[in-house]
C-alpha positions as CSV (number, residue, x, y, z in Angstrom):
1,X,108.3,116.5,218.4
2,X,107.5,116.6,214.8
3,X,104.0,117.6,213.7
4,X,101.9,115.6,211.3
5,X,101.2,117.6,208.2
6,X,97.5,118.3,207.6
7,X,95.7,116.9,204.6
8,X,94.6,120.4,203.4
9,X,98.2,121.6,203.2
10,X,98.9,120.6,199.6
11,X,102.3,121.3,198.1
12,X,102.5,123.4,195.0
13,X,102.7,121.6,191.6
14,X,106.1,120.8,190.2
15,X,104.8,121.7,186.7
16,X,102.0,124.0,185.7
17,X,101.1,127.4,184.6
18,X,102.3,130.5,186.2
19,X,99.0,131.6,187.7
20,X,98.2,128.1,189.0
21,X,101.7,127.9,190.6
22,X,101.4,131.3,192.3
23,X,98.0,130.4,193.6
24,X,99.2,127.1,194.9
25,X,102.3,128.6,196.6
26,X,100.2,131.3,198.3
27,X,97.6,128.8,199.5
28,X,100.4,126.5,200.7
29,X,101.8,129.3,202.9
30,X,98.4,130.2,204.1
31,X,97.8,126.6,205.1
32,X,101.2,126.5,206.8
33,X,100.3,129.4,209.1
34,X,97.0,127.8,210.1
35,X,98.9,124.5,210.7
36,X,101.4,126.2,213.0
37,X,98.4,127.2,215.2
38,X,96.5,123.9,215.2
39,X,95.7,122.4,218.6
40,X,96.7,125.3,220.7
41,X,94.6,127.1,223.3
42,X,93.9,130.9,223.0
43,X,96.5,131.4,225.8
44,X,99.1,129.4,224.0
45,X,98.4,131.3,220.7
46,X,98.8,134.6,222.6
47,X,102.2,133.6,224.1
48,X,104.7,136.2,223.1
49,X,108.1,135.5,221.7
50,X,110.6,137.5,223.8
51,X,110.5,140.9,225.3
52,X,110.2,143.6,224.1
53,X,108.4,141.9,221.2
54,X,104.7,141.3,221.4
55,X,104.8,138.8,218.6
56,X,102.7,135.7,219.0
57,X,101.1,133.1,216.7
58,X,97.8,134.8,217.1
59,X,99.4,138.1,216.4
60,X,100.8,136.7,213.1
61,X,97.3,135.5,212.1
62,X,96.0,139.0,212.9
63,X,98.9,140.7,211.0
64,X,98.3,138.5,207.9
65,X,94.6,139.3,207.9
66,X,95.7,143.0,207.8
67,X,98.2,142.3,205.0
68,X,95.6,140.4,202.9
69,X,93.1,143.2,203.5
70,X,95.6,145.8,202.5
71,X,96.9,144.3,199.3
72,X,93.8,142.7,197.9
73,X,91.0,145.0,199.2
74,X,92.7,148.4,199.4
75,X,95.5,148.3,196.9
76,X,94.2,145.9,194.2
77,X,90.5,146.4,194.8
78,X,90.5,150.1,195.6
79,X,88.2,149.7,198.6
80,X,88.3,152.4,201.3
81,X,88.2,150.0,204.3
82,X,89.7,150.6,207.8
83,X,92.4,148.5,209.4
84,X,90.9,145.7,211.5
85,X,92.9,146.4,214.7
86,X,94.2,149.9,214.3
87,X,92.7,153.4,214.0
88,X,96.1,154.7,213.0
89,X,96.9,152.4,210.0
90,X,99.5,150.6,212.1
91,X,100.1,147.1,210.7
92,X,102.2,146.3,213.8
93,X,99.2,146.9,216.1
94,X,97.9,143.5,215.0
95,X,100.8,141.7,216.6
96,X,99.5,142.6,220.0
97,X,96.9,139.9,220.4
98,X,96.7,140.1,224.2
99,X,93.0,140.6,224.1
100,X,92.2,138.5,221.1
101,X,90.9,135.0,220.7
102,X,91.4,132.2,218.1
103,X,87.8,132.6,216.9
104,X,88.0,136.3,216.4
105,X,91.5,136.3,214.7
106,X,90.9,133.3,212.5
107,X,87.4,134.5,211.4
108,X,88.9,137.8,210.2
109,X,91.9,136.1,208.5
110,X,89.7,133.5,206.7
111,X,87.3,136.3,205.5
112,X,90.3,138.2,204.1
113,X,91.8,135.2,202.5
114,X,88.5,134.3,200.8
115,X,88.1,137.9,199.6
116,X,91.7,137.9,198.3
117,X,91.1,134.6,196.4
118,X,87.9,136.1,194.8
119,X,89.8,139.3,193.8
120,X,92.6,137.3,192.2
121,X,90.3,134.9,190.4
122,X,88.2,137.8,189.0
123,X,91.3,139.5,187.5
124,X,91.6,138.8,183.8
125,X,95.4,138.2,184.0
126,X,98.5,138.6,186.1
127,X,99.4,141.6,184.0
128,X,96.6,143.8,185.5
129,X,98.2,146.7,187.3
130,X,97.3,149.0,190.1
131,X,98.9,152.1,191.6
132,X,100.9,151.4,194.8
133,X,101.0,154.7,196.6
134,X,103.9,153.8,198.9
135,X,106.0,152.8,196.0
136,X,104.7,155.6,193.7
137,X,104.5,153.1,190.9
138,X,102.2,150.7,189.2
139,X,102.5,147.0,190.2
140,X,101.0,143.9,188.6
141,X,98.9,141.3,190.2
142,X,101.8,138.9,189.6
143,X,104.0,141.1,191.8
144,X,101.3,141.4,194.5
145,X,101.0,137.6,194.6
146,X,104.8,137.2,194.8
147,X,104.9,139.8,197.6
148,X,102.2,137.9,199.5
149,X,104.1,134.6,199.1
150,X,107.2,136.4,200.5
151,X,105.3,137.9,203.4
152,X,103.8,134.5,204.4
153,X,107.1,132.7,204.0
154,X,108.9,135.3,206.2
155,X,106.2,135.1,208.9
156,X,105.9,131.3,208.7
157,X,109.6,131.2,209.8
158,X,108.6,133.2,212.8
159,X,105.7,130.8,213.4
160,X,108.1,127.9,213.4
161,X,110.0,129.3,216.3
162,X,106.9,130.5,218.1
163,X,105.2,127.1,217.9
164,X,108.4,125.3,219.0
165,X,108.6,127.6,222.1
166,X,105.0,126.8,223.0
167,X,105.1,123.0,223.0
168,X,108.2,121.8,221.2
169,X,106.4,121.0,218.0
170,X,108.5,121.3,214.8
171,X,107.9,120.7,211.2
172,X,108.2,122.5,207.9
């Protein structure tokens, strides 16, 4: 069954400036992840894909909260903040949402998204760079935003399959 697209999932502009377009694409993908989770119970959101994977829709929300936190708070903002769901800096730990709830996961994700938006809006330009330790190079805000779009697009593909497995709902 095809899902009805929510009103707050606005497609990116067909024309516009670079920063506006990057913001819109990132917000579009954020809204897509939230849409894939709409109307499901905590149990349905925790339903895992296929063994041995622990991937679930709720796990994707938790993982994307970690990703937002890492790139915008730690990397771009320079904050020394811990991971939300791992004492060992394991991004994959967020996938195991077996003890998590919608309220807990979405509250963390929304807080990180809001913080990310504030960090991006405060930056004077897309040319601002930060040191990315794992790459041992500087990277621009532009690259960070493109990386986040890529990360969401990749995981939204997973979310498509996970949602369809839960209740047959499909939709781009």
